[in-house]
C-alpha positions in Angstrom: 81.3 -22.5 -14.6 78.7 -22.6 -17.4 76.4 -19.6 -17.8 72.7 -20.3 -17.3 70.5 -19.3 -20.2 68.1 -16.5 -19.4 65.0 -18.4 -20.4 66.1 -21.4 -18.1 66.7 -19.0 -15.2 63.3 -17.3 -15.7 61.5 -20.7 -15.8 63.3 -21.8 -12.7 62.5 -18.7 -10.7 58.9 -18.7 -11.9 58.5 -22.3 -10.6 59.4 -21.0 -7.1 56.1 -19.1 -7.1 54.2 -22.4 -7.9 55.7 -23.9 -4.8 54.1 -21.4 -2.5 50.8 -21.1 -4.4 47.9 -21.9 -2.0 49.2 -20.8 1.4 50.4 -17.5 -0.1 48.2 -15.2 -2.2 49.4 -14.2 -5.6 49.7 -10.5 -4.6 52.2 -11.6 -1.8 54.5 -13.7 -4.0 57.0 -10.8 -4.2 57.1 -10.5 -0.4 58.5 -14.0 0.0 60.2 -15.0 -3.3 62.4 -11.9 -3.8 64.1 -11.9 -0.4 65.1 -15.6 -0.8 66.3 -14.9 -4.4 68.4 -12.0 -3.2 69.8 -14.0 -0.3 70.9 -16.8 -2.5 72.4 -14.4 -5.1 74.5 -12.4 -2.6 75.7 -15.6 -0.8 76.8 -17.2 -4.1 78.6 -14.0 -5.2 80.3 -13.9 -1.8 81.5 -17.4 -2.2 83.0 -16.5 -5.6 84.7 -13.4 -4.2 86.1 -15.5 -1.3 87.6 -18.1 -3.7 89.2 -15.4 -5.7 90.6 -13.7 -2.6 92.0 -17.1 -1.4 93.9 -17.3 -4.6 95.4 -13.9 -4.0 96.2 -14.1 -0.2 95.9 -17.8 0.8 94.6 -16.9 4.2 91.0 -17.7 5.1 90.5 -15.0 7.6 92.1 -12.3 5.4 90.0 -13.5 2.4 86.9 -12.6 4.4 88.0 -9.0 4.8 85.7 -6.2 3.6 88.1 -5.2 0.8 87.4 -8.4 -1.1 83.6 -8.3 -0.9 80.8 -6.1 -2.2 78.5 -7.4 0.6 79.6 -9.0 3.9 78.0 -12.3 4.8 78.7 -13.4 8.4 79.5 -17.1 8.5 76.5 -18.0 10.8 74.1 -16.3 8.4 75.2 -17.8 5.1 72.8 -19.6 2.8 74.6 -22.9 3.6 73.8 -22.6 7.4 70.2 -21.7 6.8 69.8 -24.5 4.2 71.1 -27.0 6.8 68.1 -26.4 9.1 65.2 -28.9 9.0 63.2 -27.3 11.8 62.2 -23.6 12.5 63.5 -22.7 9.0 61.5 -19.5 9.0 63.2 -18.3 12.2 66.6 -19.2 10.7 65.8 -17.1 7.6 64.6 -14.2 9.7 67.8 -14.2 11.8 70.0 -14.5 8.7 68.3 -11.6 7.0 68.7 -9.3 10.1 72.3 -10.4 10.6 73.2 -9.5 7.0 71.4 -6.2 7.3 73.3 -5.3 10.5 76.6 -6.3 8.8 75.8 -4.1 5.8 74.3 -0.7 6.6 73.5 0.0 3.0 71.1 -3.1 3.1 69.1 -1.9 6.1 65.5 -3.2 5.7 66.1 -4.7 2.3 64.7 -8.1 3.2 61.3 -6.5 4.2 59.1 -7.6 7.0 57.5 -10.9 5.9 56.1 -13.2 8.6 58.7 -15.9 8.1 57.8 -17.6 11.4 54.1 -18.0 10.7 54.0 -21.8 10.4 50.3 -21.8 9.3 51.3 -20.1 6.1 55.0 -21.2 5.9 55.5 -24.7 7.3 59.0 -26.1 7.6 58.1 -28.6 4.8 57.1 -25.8 2.5 60.2 -23.7 3.2 62.4 -26.7 2.9 60.9 -27.4 -0.6 61.4 -23.7 -1.6 65.0 -23.6 -0.4 65.8 -26.9 -2.1 64.4 -25.4 -5.4 66.7 -22.4 -5.1 69.6 -24.5 -4.0 69.6 -26.4 -7.4 71.0 -23.3 -9.2 74.2 -21.4 -8.6 73.4 -17.7 -8.8 76.9 -16.4 -8.7 78.2 -14.0 -11.4 80.1 -16.8 -13.2 76.7 -18.5 -13.7 74.4 -15.5 -14.0 75.7 -12.1 -15.2 74.3 -8.9 -13.7 72.3 -8.1 -16.8 70.7 -11.5 -16.9 70.1 -11.5 -13.2 68.4 -8.1 -13.5 66.3 -9.2 -16.5 65.2 -12.4 -14.7 64.3 -10.3 -11.7 62.2 -7.9 -13.8 60.6 -10.9 -15.5 59.4 -12.1 -12.1 58.1 -8.6 -11.2 56.1 -8.6 -14.4 54.7 -12.2 -13.9 53.8 -11.4 -10.3 52.0 -8.3 -11.5 50.1 -10.4 -14.0 49.0 -12.7 -11.3 48.2 -10.0 -8.8 46.2 -8.1 -11.5 44.3 -5.2 -9.8 46.7 -4.9 -6.8 49.7 -4.7 -9.2 49.1 -1.1 -9.9 50.6 -0.3 -6.6 54.1 -1.4 -7.7 54.2 -2.0 -11.4 54.1 0.3 -14.5 54.0 -1.5 -17.9 57.6 -1.4 -19.1 56.8 0.0 -22.6 55.1 3.0 -21.0 58.3 3.5 -19.0 60.4 3.1 -22.1 58.3 5.8 -23.8 58.7 8.2 -20.9 62.4 7.6 -20.5 63.0 8.1 -24.3 61.2 11.5 -24.0 63.3 12.6 -21.1 66.5 11.3 -22.7 68.7 11.2 -19.5 72.5 11.4 -20.1 75.4 10.0 -18.1 76.4 12.4 -15.4 72.8 13.6 -14.9 70.6 13.1 -11.8 67.3 11.2 -12.0 64.6 11.1 -9.3 61.4 9.1 -9.0 59.2 10.2 -6.0 56.9 7.2 -6.3 59.4 4.6 -7.5 57.6 1.3 -6.9 59.9 -1.5 -7.7 62.4 0.8 -9.4 61.4 0.1 -13.0 61.6 3.7 -14.2 65.0 4.3 -12.6 66.3 1.1 -14.1 65.0 2.1 -17.6 67.1 5.3 -17.3 70.2 3.0 -16.8 69.2 0.9 -19.8 68.7 4.1 -21.9 72.1 5.5 -21.0 73.7 2.1 -21.9 71.9 1.8 -25.2 73.2 5.3 -26.1 76.8 4.4 -25.3 76.9 6.3 -22.1 78.3 5.1 -18.7 75.3 4.4 -16.4 77.6 4.4 -13.4 77.8 8.2 -13.8 74.0 8.5 -13.2 72.9 9.8 -9.9 69.7 7.8 -9.0 67.3 8.6 -6.2 63.8 7.4 -5.4 61.2 7.3 -2.6 58.5 4.7 -2.0 55.9 4.5 0.7 55.4 0.7 0.8 58.1 -1.1 2.8 58.0 -4.3 0.7 58.0 -2.4 -2.6 60.8 -0.1 -1.5 62.9 -3.2 -0.5 62.3 -4.8 -3.9 63.4 -1.6 -5.7 66.7 -1.7 -3.8 67.2 -5.4 -4.6 66.4 -4.7 -8.2 69.1 -2.0 -8.6 71.6 -4.2 -6.7 70.9 -7.2 -8.9 71.4 -5.1 -12.0 74.9 -4.3 -10.7 74.1 -0.6 -9.9 75.9 0.7 -6.9 75.4 4.5 -6.8 71.8 4.9 -5.9 69.6 5.9 -3.0 66.1 4.5 -2.4 64.3 5.5 0.7 61.0 4.7 2.3 58.5 7.3 3.2 55.4 9.3 2.2 56.7 11.7 -0.5 53.9 14.2 -0.3 53.8 14.3 3.5 57.5 13.8 4.2 59.9 14.2 1.3 63.2 12.6 2.2 65.5 14.3 -0.3 66.2 17.7 1.4 69.2 20.0 1.1 69.5 23.1 3.4 65.8 22.8 4.3 64.8 22.9 0.7 63.8 20.1 -1.8 66.8 18.6 -3.6 66.6 19.3 -7.3 67.3 17.0 -10.3 67.9 17.0 -14.0 65.2 14.4 -14.7 62.1 13.6 -12.6 59.9 10.8 -13.6 56.9 9.0 -12.0 53.7 7.0 -12.2 52.1 8.1 -8.9 48.9 6.7 -7.5 46.0 8.0 -9.5 43.7 10.5 -7.8 44.9 9.8 -4.3 42.2 10.8 -1.7 44.3 11.0 1.5 47.4 12.7 0.3 48.2 15.3 3.0 46.1 18.3 2.2 46.2 19.7 5.7 50.1 19.6 5.8 50.3 21.3 2.4 48.3 24.3 3.6 51.5 25.3 5.2 54.0 23.4 3.1 57.6 24.5 4.0 59.0 23.3 0.7 57.2 25.8 -1.6 55.4 23.0 -3.5 52.0 24.8 -3.9 53.3 27.8 -5.8 50.5 27.3 -8.4 47.8 26.5 -5.9 46.6 23.9 -3.4 45.4 20.7 -4.9 41.8 19.5 -3.9 41.5 17.9 -0.5 40.4 14.5 -2.0 42.5 14.4 -5.1 46.3 14.5 -5.0 47.1 14.4 -8.8 48.3 18.1 -8.9 50.1 17.7 -5.6 52.3 15.1 -7.4 52.8 17.4 -10.4 53.8 20.3 -8.2 56.1 18.2 -6.0 57.9 16.9 -9.1 58.1 20.3 -10.7 59.6 21.8 -7.5 62.2 19.0 -7.6 63.6 20.2 -10.9 66.8 22.0 -11.6 66.4 25.3 -13.5 66.9 23.4 -16.8 65.3 20.2 -15.6 62.5 18.2 -17.3 59.9 15.8 -16.0 57.4 13.2 -17.3 54.5 12.0 -15.2 51.6 9.5 -15.9 48.2 10.8 -14.7 44.5 10.2 -15.4 42.9 12.3 -18.2 41.0 14.2 -15.5 44.0 16.5 -14.9 43.5 17.9 -18.4 40.0 19.2 -17.9 38.8 19.2 -14.3 37.9 22.6 -13.0 38.1 24.2 -9.5 41.4 24.2 -7.8 42.9 21.9 -10.4 41.8 24.2 -13.2 43.5 27.1 -11.6 46.8 25.2 -11.1 46.6 24.0 -14.8 46.0 27.6 -15.9 49.0 28.9 -14.1 51.3 26.2 -15.4 50.1 27.0 -18.9 50.5 30.8 -18.6 54.0 30.3 -17.3 54.9 28.1 -20.2 55.7 25.1 -18.0 53.8 22.4 -19.9 55.7 21.2 -23.0 53.7 18.2 -24.2 50.7 16.0 -23.5 50.4 12.4 -24.8 47.1 10.6 -24.5 47.6 6.8 -24.5 45.1 4.0 -24.8 42.7 2.9 -22.1 43.2 -0.3 -20.0 47.0 -0.3 -20.3 47.6 -0.1 -16.5 47.0 -2.7 -13.8 44.1 -1.8 -11.4 42.4 0.7 -13.6 40.7 0.7 -17.1 40.6 4.5 -17.4 42.7 6.1 -20.1 45.9 7.9 -18.9 48.1 10.6 -20.3 51.8 11.6 -20.0 52.5 15.2 -19.1 55.9 16.6 -20.0 57.0 19.7 -18.1 60.1 21.8 -18.2 61.5 24.5 -15.9 62.8 26.4 -19.0 61.5 25.8 -22.5 63.2 26.8 -25.8 62.1 30.2 -27.0 60.6 28.7 -30.2 58.3 26.5 -28.1 56.9 29.3 -25.9 53.1 29.9 -25.9 52.5 26.5 -27.5 51.8 23.0 -26.2 52.4 19.8 -28.2 49.4 17.6 -28.0 49.5 14.0 -29.2 46.6 11.6 -29.4 48.1 8.1 -29.3 45.0 6.3 -28.0 44.7 4.1 -31.1 48.3 2.9 -30.9 48.0 -0.3 -28.8 47.3 -4.1 -29.0 43.8 -5.2 -28.0 43.7 -7.8 -25.2 40.9 -9.8 -23.7 41.5 -8.7 -20.1 44.0 -5.9 -20.6 45.4 -3.9 -23.6 49.1 -3.8 -24.1 51.7 -1.6 -25.8 54.6 -3.3 -27.6 58.1 -1.9 -27.8 57.5 -1.0 -31.5 54.3 0.8 -30.6 56.0 2.7 -27.8 58.7 3.7 -30.2 56.1 4.7 -32.8 54.6 7.2 -30.3 58.1 8.4 -29.3 59.0 9.0 -33.0 55.9 11.1 -33.4 56.9 13.1 -30.3 60.5 13.5 -31.4 59.7 14.6 -35.0 57.3 17.3 -33.7 59.5 18.3 -30.8 62.7 18.7 -32.9 61.0 21.0 -35.5 58.9 22.9 -33.1 55.5 24.7 -33.5 56.2 25.5 -37.2 56.1 21.8 -38.2 53.1 20.4 -40.1 50.7 18.7 -37.8 50.0 14.9 -38.1 46.2 15.1 -38.8 44.2 13.5 -36.0 47.4 12.5 -34.1 49.7 15.4 -33.2 49.9 19.2 -33.4 51.3 22.2 -31.6 48.4 24.2 -30.1 48.7 27.9 -29.4 48.2 29.1 -25.8 45.7 31.6 -27.1 43.5 28.7 -28.5 43.8 26.9 -25.1 42.8 30.1 -23.3 39.7 30.4 -25.5 38.8 27.0 -24.2 39.2 28.1 -20.6 42.5 26.3 -20.3 40.8 23.0 -20.8 43.4 20.6 -22.3 41.0 17.7 -23.2 42.9 16.2 -26.1 39.8 15.6 -28.2 39.3 19.4 -28.3 42.5 19.9 -30.2 43.4 16.6 -31.9 40.9 14.2 -33.3 40.5 11.9 -36.3 38.6 13.6 -39.2 35.2 12.1 -39.9 35.4 9.6 -42.8 32.9 10.5 -45.6 30.9 7.6 -46.6 30.0 7.5 -50.3 26.8 5.5 -51.2 25.2 4.7 -54.5 21.6 5.9 -55.2 20.4 2.3 -54.8 22.2 2.0 -51.4 20.9 5.3 -50.2 17.3 4.3 -51.2 17.6 1.0 -49.4 19.0 2.7 -46.3 16.1 5.2 -46.4 13.5 2.4 -46.7 15.1 0.4 -43.8 15.0 3.4 -41.5 11.4 4.3 -42.6 10.3 0.8 -41.7 12.0 0.9 -38.3 10.4 4.3 -37.6 6.9 3.0 -38.6 7.4 -0.1 -36.4 8.4 2.2 -33.4 5.4 4.4 -33.9 3.0 1.3 -33.9 4.7 0.0 -30.7 4.3 3.4 -29.0 0.7 3.7 -30.1 -0.1 0.2 -28.7 1.6 1.1 -25.4 -0.3 4.4 -25.0 -3.7 2.6 -25.7 -2.8 0.0 -23.1 -2.2 2.7 -20.6 -5.6 4.3 -21.3 -4.6 7.3 -23.4 -7.1 8.4 -26.1 -5.5 8.8 -29.5 
């Protein structure tokens, strides 16, 4: 069978969204398109595995045995059976999804909870058109390799995020920001990686790509993630499956209130922890944390209406003794006082904060505020003690009309700055206006305020003017001043003041 070109596959999948435009809001495309895509993929792969098994054993019943299939598809819940329906298609889809989940415990809840039987939104005619569209393409491995299937899936996530705009921040982090963070963490084959706010799984997937690109075996990665939103958690699991990843665990739940990865009544720990948690979460679980059984408030209790430092402390408590973490947060965590200031001070005094990278504003969906990446380590090299690497990368971006972007090259440029400074340590020459190692004593003099502009800022450019230019500038300003004085005098007379 001929391989489908990635661009053709992407175009075909994106057209599926156009079919449901109108009855379905753009922010809900993912809720309906991804389950059908996953359903078609696993059925086509099952058929290929069945044909291969028939060649080996020649017995139809035996060829359906578990040993020949990565995922079991009961005959009555196969794509072909659902596709044959002309009435109550939504009900048929719903039953097929539940039947497949029951036959495969590892897929429990993976199809989400969309209202397939709501005929006001999803008429039989609409669903028939959608299924017909998907039926035109074979999505088996002989037609679409795992890598291309995964890339096409991520392409759809990005397109859906673009369409959903503000609501996209709940599930999507720009891939180049993810690339930068993963390069900084540099996960290796055999290590464990955890994302406590994993969204659609983009950060976990980037660790897989990173290990592959560095000639490691990604199958040796231990990948775990938690996500509060049911639909988003299901998409993350589909995403990892469609990339061919088998050894992973994504669970649903509120990480700050009810962390799921527990060993012997303590938080499970990892080599790498990475996340883009919800910025400045108001209802984050303050009351529960007052008596947190997992030791996550060792540096203090985050403010009742802002969970930023709750995320930082949860992630830090989830690190191995030699673990490292990278987290995206709003700039406020660098300078806000009160409870946050005290937590920040303790982290600094204990030499936990390795680096801070300030990135451009308006890079993230749903917020125009500038963000920063914090890099923390449980154990830092002796040469790095009592210093923090501060990088100002706010001018490295591509200006956009509605939203700014960061290209792969720009993300790599920031990483190269980080890597050059990090590898040589505090003795290295600073990059003026961009990067320098700041002594803890200097930070202490600033009351442990980490506002990047205090430590790294562009030098003021001196403007050299000729005598004629200076004279002209003076005359222009003098004229403007005289005009302003005349206007003020006229206004005062009008109001009855005596001059």
